[in-house]
N, C-alpha and C positions, 0 to 999 in steps of 0.2 A: 497582760508585757501589750502598751499600747505600741504605736512604731515611733510613735514620736522616742516614748523611753528605749529602747530597739537601737538605734539612729544616735541619740547619747550616751549609751556605753558604748555603742562600736566607734565610735569617734574619740571614747577616751583610755581606751584599747588600744585605736591605731595610734595615739599621742603617746601612748606608753613606749608602747614595742619603738616605735623611732625612736625613743631616749634609749634601750638596752637593746644592744642585735646580739645575734649569735655568737656565739663563744668570748664572749667580753665575761671577765672574772669579775663575780659579787659576791658578798657578803649578806648572810641571815639578820638583819635590824636583830640588835638585843640581842648576839650572838657573837664567837668569834667562827661561826661556822663558813669557810671561801671555798668559792666552786667556782666551777665552769656552767654556761646559761646553754641548754642543749636546741633549746626551741619549745611550744610551748603548746598544751595535750587540748581537746575539742573542750574545754569551754574556760579558755583561754589564760590557765595557769600557766606557771616558769618548770621550764623542766630545770635542775638543780642538778651539774654532779658534784656533788661531794669531795674536796679534794684526799680529806685523808679517812674517807671510807669508801672510797671509789661509789657510794651506791644516788642513785639516782633518789630525787624526792623535787614532791611538784609543793610548789609557795604561790600564792596570791604578791601580783605586781607590789603591793605594799609593804611589803615584806622583807621585801629584798634592796639592796642598794646598786648601785655600780663600784668596784672598788679600781 
């Protein structure tokens, strides 16, 4: 991976991170799973605390939306 690609990925993740903040209520796209944003893992996936099951699951940014 080139430096240019790394910078593009970083800027994309940063703009997406600005959009969703820790503590925001989220929904998994295509499902009726609602939960809370707990932060990010080391590869940039969102830690999602499911409201119903109380389990933490990790999703890519494009898999969730803010409610």
